[in-house]
C-alpha positions in Angstrom: 149.7 -46.7 73.4 152.5 -44.5 75.0 153.2 -44.8 78.7 155.6 -42.8 80.9 158.5 -45.1 80.3 158.0 -44.9 76.5 158.3 -41.1 76.7 161.5 -41.3 78.9 163.1 -43.8 76.6 162.4 -41.8 73.5 163.8 -38.7 75.1 167.1 -40.6 75.9 167.3 -41.9 72.3 166.6 -38.4 70.9 169.5 -37.1 73.0 171.8 -39.9 71.7 170.8 -39.2 68.1 171.8 -35.5 68.4 175.2 -36.2 70.0 178.5 -37.9 69.3 178.8 -40.2 72.3 178.1 -43.9 72.7 175.1 -44.8 74.8 173.9 -47.9 76.6 170.2 -48.4 77.3 168.6 -51.3 79.2 164.9 -51.9 78.9 163.9 -54.1 81.9 160.6 -55.9 82.6 159.0 -59.2 83.3 158.1 -61.8 80.7 155.5 -60.6 78.1 155.3 -57.0 79.5 156.3 -55.5 76.2 160.0 -54.9 76.6 161.0 -55.7 73.0 158.0 -53.8 71.7 158.9 -50.8 73.8 162.5 -50.8 72.5 161.4 -51.4 68.9 158.9 -48.6 68.8 161.3 -46.2 70.4 164.0 -47.0 67.8 161.5 -46.7 65.0 160.5 -43.2 66.3 163.9 -41.8 67.1 166.6 -43.8 65.2 164.7 -45.0 62.1 167.6 -44.1 59.7 170.4 -45.7 61.7 172.2 -48.9 60.9 171.4 -52.1 62.9 173.8 -54.8 64.2 171.9 -57.8 65.5 174.3 -60.4 66.9 172.8 -63.8 67.6 175.1 -64.8 70.5 178.1 -63.7 72.6 180.5 -65.1 70.1 179.1 -63.1 67.2 179.0 -60.0 69.4 182.7 -60.4 70.2 183.5 -60.9 66.5 181.7 -57.6 65.5 183.4 -55.7 68.3 186.9 -57.2 67.6 186.6 -56.3 63.9 185.7 -52.7 64.8 182.8 -53.1 62.3 180.4 -50.7 63.9 180.0 -47.6 61.9 178.7 -44.3 63.2 174.9 -44.1 63.8 174.7 -47.9 64.5 172.3 -49.6 66.9 173.6 -52.8 68.6 170.5 -54.8 69.6 170.9 -57.3 72.5 167.5 -59.0 73.0 167.5 -61.0 76.2 170.9 -59.7 77.1 171.6 -62.3 79.7 172.3 -64.7 76.8 175.3 -62.4 75.9 176.5 -61.4 79.4 176.4 -64.8 81.2 178.0 -68.1 80.3 181.6 -68.8 79.2 181.9 -65.7 77.0 179.8 -63.4 79.1 182.5 -61.5 80.9 184.6 -61.2 77.6 181.5 -59.7 75.9 181.0 -57.3 78.8 184.6 -56.1 78.6 184.4 -55.6 74.8 181.2 -53.6 75.2 182.7 -51.4 77.9 185.6 -50.6 75.7 183.3 -49.7 72.8 181.2 -47.4 75.0 184.4 -45.5 75.9 185.0 -44.6 72.3 183.3 -41.9 70.2 179.9 -42.5 68.8 177.3 -42.0 67.9 176.5 -45.7 68.8 173.6 -47.0 70.9 173.6 -50.4 72.5 170.0 -51.5 73.5 169.6 -54.5 75.8 166.4 -56.1 77.2 166.5 -58.0 80.5 164.1 -59.6 82.9 164.4 -58.1 86.4 165.6 -61.5 87.8 168.4 -61.6 85.2 169.3 -58.0 85.8 169.6 -58.7 89.6 171.7 -61.8 89.0 174.1 -59.8 86.9 174.1 -56.5 88.9 174.1 -57.8 92.5 177.4 -58.5 94.3 177.8 -62.1 95.5 177.3 -62.5 99.3 180.0 -65.2 99.7 183.7 -64.8 99.2 184.0 -66.6 96.0 185.3 -65.3 92.6 182.7 -62.8 91.3 181.2 -64.4 88.2 179.7 -61.2 86.8 182.2 -58.5 87.8 182.5 -57.1 84.3 178.8 -57.4 83.5 178.0 -55.5 86.7 180.4 -52.8 85.8 178.8 -52.6 82.4 175.3 -52.3 83.8 176.3 -49.4 86.0 176.9 -47.4 82.8 173.4 -48.1 81.5 170.3 -45.9 81.4 167.7 -48.3 82.7 164.0 -48.0 81.8 161.6 -50.2 83.6 158.5 -51.5 81.8 155.8 -52.1 84.5 153.8 -55.3 84.7 150.4 -53.5 84.4 148.8 -50.5 82.8 147.6 -47.6 85.0 144.0 -46.5 84.8 144.7 -43.6 82.5 146.4 -45.9 80.0 143.6 -48.4 80.2 141.0 -45.7 79.5 143.1 -44.6 76.4 143.2 -48.2 75.3 139.5 -48.7 75.6 138.6 -46.0 73.1 140.8 -47.6 70.4 139.0 -49.5 67.7 140.8 -52.8 68.3 138.8 -55.8 69.4 141.8 -57.9 70.5 142.9 -55.0 72.7 139.5 -54.5 74.2 139.3 -58.3 74.9 142.7 -58.2 76.6 141.6 -55.3 78.8 138.4 -57.2 79.8 140.3 -60.4 80.6 143.5 -59.1 82.3 143.7 -59.0 86.0 145.0 -55.7 87.4 145.8 -54.2 84.0 148.3 -56.8 82.8 147.2 -56.6 79.2 150.5 -57.1 77.5 150.9 -60.5 79.2 147.5 -61.4 78.0 148.2 -60.3 74.4 151.5 -62.1 74.4 150.4 -65.4 76.0 146.7 -65.7 74.8 147.4 -67.4 71.5 149.8 -69.9 73.2 147.3 -70.4 76.0 144.6 -71.3 73.5 147.0 -73.5 71.5 148.0 -75.3 74.7 144.4 -76.2 75.2 143.3 -77.0 71.6 146.3 -79.1 70.7 146.0 -81.5 73.6 144.3 -84.3 71.7 146.2 -87.5 72.5 147.2 -89.1 75.8 148.3 -87.9 78.3 147.5 -84.3 77.4 143.9 -85.2 76.5 143.1 -85.7 80.2 144.3 -82.2 80.9 142.1 -80.9 78.0 139.1 -82.7 79.5 139.6 -81.0 82.9 140.1 -77.6 81.2 136.9 -78.0 79.1 135.0 -78.9 82.3 136.3 -75.7 83.9 135.3 -73.7 80.8 131.7 -75.1 80.8 131.4 -74.5 84.6 132.4 -70.9 84.2 130.4 -70.0 81.2 127.3 -71.6 82.7 127.4 -69.7 85.9 129.9 -71.2 88.4 131.4 -68.0 89.7 133.4 -69.4 92.7 136.8 -71.0 92.4 136.4 -74.5 91.0 136.9 -77.5 93.4 139.2 -80.2 92.2 136.6 -82.8 93.0 134.2 -81.2 90.5 136.8 -81.2 87.7 137.7 -84.8 88.4 134.1 -86.0 88.4 133.2 -84.0 85.3 136.2 -84.9 83.1 135.3 -88.4 82.0 132.4 -87.2 79.9 134.7 -85.1 77.7 136.8 -88.2 76.8 136.3 -91.0 74.2 135.8 -94.5 75.4 139.3 -95.4 74.2 140.8 -92.5 76.1 139.0 -93.5 79.3 140.2 -97.1 78.9 143.8 -96.0 78.4 143.8 -93.7 81.4 146.5 -94.5 84.0 145.7 -94.6 87.7 147.2 -91.2 88.2 145.4 -89.6 85.2 144.0 -86.8 87.3 147.2 -85.5 88.8 148.7 -85.6 85.3 145.7 -83.8 83.9 146.1 -81.1 86.6 149.8 -80.8 86.0 149.1 -80.1 82.3 146.3 -77.6 83.1 148.4 -75.8 85.6 151.5 -75.5 83.4 152.4 -71.9 82.9 152.5 -70.9 79.2 155.4 -68.6 78.3 156.0 -68.4 82.1 153.0 -66.1 82.4 149.7 -67.8 82.7 148.3 -71.3 83.3 144.9 -72.4 82.1 144.0 -73.2 85.7 145.6 -71.0 88.3 145.9 -71.0 92.0 143.5 -69.1 94.3 145.1 -66.9 96.9 144.1 -67.4 100.5 142.0 -64.4 101.4 143.0 -64.7 105.1 146.7 -65.2 104.7 149.6 -66.3 102.6 149.7 -69.1 100.0 147.0 -70.7 97.9 143.7 -72.4 98.9 144.0 -76.1 98.6 142.2 -77.9 95.7 140.6 -74.8 94.4 141.4 -73.4 90.9 140.5 -70.5 88.7 140.2 -70.6 84.9 142.4 -68.1 83.1 140.2 -65.1 82.2 141.2 -65.1 78.5 140.4 -68.8 78.2 137.0 -68.2 79.8 136.3 -65.5 77.2 137.5 -67.9 74.5 135.2 -70.6 75.8 132.1 -68.4 75.5 132.7 -68.3 71.8 134.2 -71.7 71.2 131.6 -73.7 73.2 128.7 -71.4 72.6 126.5 -74.1 71.1 128.0 -77.1 73.0 125.9 -78.8 75.7 128.1 -80.4 78.4 128.0 -84.2 78.9 126.0 -85.9 81.6 129.1 -86.3 83.9 129.4 -82.5 84.0 125.9 -82.0 85.4 126.2 -84.8 87.9 129.6 -83.3 89.0 128.3 -79.8 89.5 125.2 -81.0 91.4 127.4 -82.8 93.9 130.5 -80.6 94.1 129.5 -77.0 93.3 131.3 -74.6 95.7 128.3 -72.7 96.9 124.5 -72.6 96.7 124.8 -69.5 94.6 126.8 -71.4 92.0 124.3 -74.2 92.0 121.5 -71.8 91.6 123.2 -70.2 88.6 123.8 -73.6 87.0 120.2 -74.5 87.6 119.2 -71.4 85.6 121.5 -72.4 82.8 120.0 -75.9 82.7 116.5 -74.4 82.7 117.3 -72.2 79.7 118.5 -75.3 77.9 115.2 -77.1 78.5 116.6 -79.5 81.1 113.8 -78.7 83.6 114.2 -81.8 85.8 117.9 -81.2 86.3 117.1 -77.5 87.1 114.6 -78.6 89.7 117.1 -80.9 91.4 119.7 -78.2 91.5 117.3 -75.6 92.8 116.0 -77.9 95.5 119.5 -78.5 96.7 120.4 -74.8 96.5 117.2 -73.9 98.4 117.8 -76.4 101.1 121.4 -75.1 101.5 120.1 -71.6 102.1 119.8 -69.9 98.7 116.5 -67.9 99.1 115.9 -67.0 95.5 115.9 -70.7 94.6 112.5 -71.0 96.3 110.9 -68.6 93.8 112.3 -70.6 90.8 111.0 -73.9 92.4 107.6 -72.3 92.8 107.4 -71.3 89.1 108.5 -74.8 88.0 105.8 -76.3 90.2 103.1 -74.0 88.9 103.8 -75.3 85.3 103.7 -79.0 86.4 101.3 -79.4 89.3 97.7 -78.4 89.9 97.7 -74.9 91.2 96.5 -75.9 94.6 99.5 -78.2 95.1 102.0 -75.6 93.9 100.7 -73.0 96.4 102.9 -74.3 99.3 106.1 -73.5 97.4 104.8 -70.1 96.4 104.2 -69.2 100.0 107.7 -70.6 100.9 109.1 -68.2 98.3 107.0 -65.4 99.9 108.6 -66.1 103.3 112.0 -66.0 101.6 111.3 -62.5 100.4 110.2 -63.2 96.8 106.5 -62.4 96.4 106.2 -62.8 92.6 105.3 -66.6 92.6 102.3 -66.2 94.8 101.2 -63.1 92.9 101.6 -65.1 89.7 99.4 -67.8 91.2 96.6 -65.3 91.5 97.0 -64.4 87.8 97.0 -68.1 86.8 93.8 -68.7 88.8 92.3 -65.7 86.9 93.3 -67.1 83.6 91.5 -70.3 84.5 88.4 -68.2 85.3 88.6 -69.3 88.9 88.0 -65.8 90.2 87.2 -66.9 93.7 90.6 -68.5 94.1 92.3 -65.6 92.5 90.7 -63.2 95.0 91.4 -65.6 97.9 95.2 -65.6 97.1 95.3 -61.9 96.4 93.4 -61.1 99.7 95.7 -63.4 101.7 98.8 -61.7 100.4 97.3 -58.2 100.7 96.4 -59.0 104.3 100.1 -59.3 105.1 100.6 -55.6 104.2 102.8 -56.3 101.2 102.7 -53.3 98.8 103.3 -55.6 95.8 100.3 -57.7 96.9 98.1 -54.7 97.3 99.0 -53.6 93.8 98.3 -57.1 92.4 94.9 -57.0 94.0 94.2 -53.6 92.5 95.0 -54.9 89.1 92.4 -57.8 89.2 89.7 -57.1 86.6 86.9 -57.0 89.2 88.7 -54.1 90.9 89.8 -52.3 87.8 86.2 -52.2 86.6 85.5 -50.1 89.7 88.3 -47.5 89.5 87.5 -46.2 93.0 88.4 -49.5 94.7 91.4 -50.0 92.5 92.6 -46.5 93.3 92.2 -47.1 97.0 94.3 -50.3 96.9 96.9 -48.7 94.6 97.2 -45.7 96.9 97.8 -48.0 99.9 100.5 -49.7 97.9 102.1 -46.4 96.9 102.1 -45.2 100.5 104.1 -48.3 101.3 106.7 -47.4 98.7 105.5 -49.4 95.6 106.6 -47.2 92.6 104.5 -49.2 90.1 101.4 -48.4 92.1 102.0 -44.7 91.3 102.1 -45.7 87.6 98.8 -47.5 88.0 97.3 -44.5 89.7 98.5 -42.3 86.9 97.0 -44.6 84.3 93.6 -44.5 86.1 93.8 -40.6 86.1 94.8 -40.6 82.5 91.8 -42.7 81.5 89.7 -40.3 83.4 91.2 -37.5 81.2 92.8 -35.8 84.2 96.1 -35.3 82.5 97.4 -32.9 85.1 97.1 -35.4 87.9 98.3 -38.2 85.7 101.4 -36.2 84.8 102.2 -35.6 88.5 101.7 -39.3 89.4 103.8 -40.5 86.4 106.6 -38.1 87.4 106.4 -39.4 91.0 106.6 -43.0 89.8 109.5 -42.3 87.5 111.4 -40.6 90.4 110.7 -43.6 92.6 112.3 -45.9 90.0 109.6 -47.2 87.7 110.9 -46.5 84.2 107.6 -47.8 82.7 106.0 -44.5 83.9 108.0 -42.6 81.3 106.4 -44.7 78.5 102.9 -43.8 79.8 103.9 -40.2 80.1 105.3 -40.1 76.6 102.2 -41.7 75.2 99.8 -39.4 77.0 101.5 -36.2 75.9 102.1 -37.4 72.3 98.4 -38.1 71.9 97.7 -34.7 73.4 99.9 -33.1 70.8 102.4 -31.8 73.5 105.5 -32.9 71.5 108.1 -31.3 73.7 106.7 -32.9 76.9 106.5 -36.3 75.0 110.2 -36.0 74.1 111.1 -35.0 77.6 109.5 -38.2 79.0 111.3 -40.3 76.4 114.6 -38.8 77.4 113.9 -39.5 81.0 113.5 -43.2 80.1 116.7 -43.1 78.2 118.5 -41.7 81.3 117.5 -45.0 83.1 118.7 -47.1 80.2 115.4 -47.8 78.5 115.9 -46.5 74.9 112.8 -48.2 73.6 110.6 -45.3 74.7 112.6 -42.9 72.5 112.5 -45.3 69.6 108.7 -45.9 70.1 108.2 -42.1 69.9 110.2 -42.1 66.7 107.9 -44.8 65.4 104.8 -42.7 66.4 106.2 -39.7 64.6 106.9 -41.8 61.5 103.4 -43.0 61.5 102.0 -39.5 61.8 104.1 -38.2 58.9 106.7 -36.2 61.0 109.6 -37.6 59.0 112.3 -35.2 60.2 111.4 -35.6 63.9 111.2 -39.4 63.4 114.7 -39.6 61.9 116.2 -37.4 64.6 114.7 -39.4 67.4 115.5 -42.8 65.9 119.1 -41.9 65.2 119.5 -40.7 68.7 118.1 -43.9 70.2 120.4 -46.0 68.0 123.5 -44.0 68.8 122.8 -44.0 72.5 122.8 -47.8 72.7 125.9 -48.0 70.6 127.7 -45.5 72.8 126.6 -47.1 76.0 127.7 -50.7 75.3 131.0 -51.8 73.8 129.3 -55.0 72.5 126.0 -53.9 71.2 124.6 -57.4 71.1 125.4 -57.7 74.9 123.2 -54.8 75.8 120.2 -55.4 78.1 117.0 -56.2 76.2 115.3 -53.0 77.1 118.3 -51.1 75.7 118.6 -53.1 72.6 114.9 -53.2 71.9 115.2 -49.4 71.5 118.0 -49.8 68.9 116.2 -52.6 67.1 113.1 -50.4 66.7 115.2 -47.3 65.9 117.0 -49.1 63.1 113.6 -50.3 61.7 112.4 -46.7 61.6 115.6 -45.5 60.0 115.4 -48.2 57.4 111.8 -47.4 56.6 112.7 -43.7 56.2 115.6 -44.6 53.9 113.4 -46.8 51.8 110.9 -44.0 51.3 113.7 -41.8 49.9 115.3 -44.5 47.6 114.1 -48.0 47.0 116.6 -50.6 48.4 118.4 -48.1 50.6 116.9 -49.4 53.8 119.3 -52.3 53.5 122.2 -49.8 53.9 121.0 -48.9 57.4 121.4 -52.5 58.6 124.7 -53.0 56.7 126.2 -50.0 58.5 125.0 -51.2 61.8 126.3 -54.7 61.1 129.7 -53.3 60.1 129.8 -51.8 63.7 129.5 -55.4 65.0 125.8 -55.3 65.7 124.7 -58.9 65.3 121.0 -58.1 65.8 121.3 -55.8 62.7 122.8 -58.7 60.8 119.8 -60.8 61.7 117.4 -57.9 60.8 119.1 -57.6 57.5 118.3 -61.3 57.0 114.7 -60.5 57.8 114.8 -57.7 55.3 116.1 -60.0 52.6 113.5 -62.6 53.4 110.8 -60.0 53.1 112.1 -59.3 49.6 111.8 -63.0 48.7 115.6 -63.6 48.7 115.6 -66.5 51.1 119.0 -67.8 50.0 120.8 -64.5 51.0 118.6 -64.3 54.2 119.9 -67.8 55.2 123.5 -66.7 54.6 123.0 -63.7 56.8 121.3 -65.7 59.6 124.1 -68.3 59.5 126.7 -65.5 59.7 125.0 -63.9 62.7 124.7 -67.3 64.5 128.3 -68.0 63.8 129.3 -64.8 65.4 127.2 -65.5 68.5 123.7 -64.2 67.9 121.7 -67.3 68.7 118.3 -65.7 68.0 119.4 -66.0 64.3 119.0 -69.7 64.8 115.3 -69.3 65.2 115.1 -67.4 62.0 116.9 -70.4 60.3 114.3 -72.7 61.9 111.6 -70.7 60.3 113.2 -70.9 56.9 113.6 -74.7 57.2 110.0 -75.1 58.3 108.8 -72.9 55.4 110.8 -75.1 53.0 109.2 -78.2 54.4 112.4 -79.5 56.0 111.1 -80.4 59.4 114.1 -82.6 60.2 116.5 -79.7 59.5 114.3 -77.4 61.5 114.4 -79.7 64.5 118.2 -80.0 64.3 118.8 -76.3 64.3 116.2 -75.8 67.0 118.0 -78.3 69.2 121.2 -76.3 68.7 119.3 -73.2 69.9 118.0 -75.1 72.9 121.5 -76.3 73.8 122.8 -72.8 73.4 120.4 -71.5 76.1 118.1 -69.6 73.8 115.1 -70.9 75.6 113.7 -72.3 72.4 112.1 -75.4 74.0 108.6 -74.0 73.0 109.7 -73.7 69.4 111.1 -77.3 69.5 107.8 -78.5 71.0 105.8 -76.8 68.2 108.0 -78.6 65.6 107.4 -81.9 67.2 103.7 -81.2 67.3 103.8 -80.7 63.5 106.3 -83.4 62.7 105.3 -86.2 65.0 102.3 -85.9 67.3 100.5 -83.3 69.3 100.9 -85.1 72.6 104.7 -85.5 72.2 105.1 -81.7 71.7 103.0 -80.9 74.7 104.9 -83.4 76.8 108.2 -81.9 75.8 107.0 -78.4 76.6 106.0 -79.4 80.1 108.8 -81.8 81.0 111.7 -80.8 78.8 114.7 -82.8 77.8 116.9 -85.1 79.8 120.6 -84.4 80.1 121.4 -86.7 77.2 119.0 -84.8 74.9 116.2 -87.3 74.9 112.7 -86.2 75.8 112.3 -86.5 79.5 109.8 -88.9 81.0 107.0 -87.5 83.2 108.4 -86.3 86.5 107.2 -84.5 89.6 108.8 -81.7 91.6 110.7 -82.9 94.7 108.2 -81.0 96.8 105.7 -83.8 96.1 108.0 -86.4 97.6 107.0 -87.9 100.9 108.9 -86.2 103.8 110.6 -83.6 101.7 109.1 -80.7 103.6 109.9 -82.4 106.9 113.6 -82.5 105.8 113.7 -78.7 105.8 112.9 -78.4 109.5 
């Protein structure tokens, strides 16, 4: 990746190569900015057929120069030139180099220097003492100096992003301010500094770093408090390591964690004071590259109990606690999530009220959970109370469903009016549903326009339906594009159907385009089907650098598109459908790797399917774990199925329902149902029956 200084250096060396003079070049830059690489690439491009003299120290440099051993067209390479120009022989080496540069060439002397070393050699001493670097300073005045900047400019970063190099892309994503060469240079040592810290005293540093890794990957976005790291660390140590810990184990651990690797980056760095100079006390930030590494290294690791107790007590903000609560909930630790959410809500995090309301609806009689749902409503989150109406409806308690819906609608909420319009008793009378939906639409609810369009479509008023769907789409409801596509496709208006699918793609929902491809495949329009499916698959791949990290709506489109392309290929040549998934997997699409496993499984090759699922899971596609669970269950290995499913739960896949179903089959119906409702404790055991904190005496009074 050439930058401006590369081009200038190469122009200088080209000039030296075509002349007969000696030249002295200094490549200056901070540690790990790419000085040596810059010089090496320039020499390889401009002086590749020259001889190379590579003295190891000042004494060997003096010996080469004294023997007059440099032939024409020779490069003298002085890496870290301060080692040659300072010390007892430094001035003698500078004099000898000056003499050689006065002679005929062509000879090129190339030196690399840190800016601090350059200044110490080139600056005059302020006090009247013997000048220690008089000859070195005189030598440097003869040099053509090329500075390698610490960071990459935006144009260079953009050029780097399009290169097919995963390590380079990772460095770009994890480097502050474009300092990617430092990341590339220090990253392996940074990881090694962490991974090799097994015995005392380094193991205490490793425990602190691991706690920081888990905090970051599970959602703690703010700088990490020292108290959190200290409280969490014991759970990452063995009993023997804890017993052997000295009284000052934590300061020692922090010293290890804060040690700069290669003088560039520490695993835990300081946080600048946003209001002034210096660092904020007792707050630390995990190195970006190590955070990225942790998301792979500890993908399937569940933190120890000490970690969860520490983050509950010492998280930096309610937002951090809310994010950690969501991580605990995804991992089936519902009781811990409820505690965290309660604390976050009481500390002012409004969205936490909505999550608390949902947890209560799953574990309390609906009447008892209603208070929390209304509290979420007051906080600006209407979905829990609207969901309560749906739950009443599912229990066939239509009176309560209408009571709740009416109560919310009376507040003038457009979302509530829409929810009321969608109740079966109103949908049966389209006139009443239309009135409510129109009122919601007038208040700005885009989804109400989609409902109105659907009502018009069912009444076969396609012109009005089209207008309403277009209005809904323009107002931000992407689902209207699906309705529009489906309506025109059924009507045989193919161009209009494709236009609607493209509108959805413009909002990032590629599933509509892929669904249309599937419709065309089913109707026998093979050419159209392939064109649309290929476009959907390529759009997702072009939009997201890591395809498996794409939002679900985006990836759902690619998943369906690949299925259509595989089916089309299979029709042409038996067995060629597999090539579609192989090509996608080669691009790094882990979903495709799992789909290929499904393909193999459908052909009866469960052994190969298992290998593919394991490979996808190893690379980070945790949904492949559920496919492995299915294989184990089919083989009758319920113990193995449970072990894999627990790994999926701990990875945050939300597989607690699958684990509950395994326990229902393996042990007892009641155990599975209990697990599904109450989840796991932090130590992985099935949680005892618990009640939300909102049922505790005096809890609501504590909010006043």
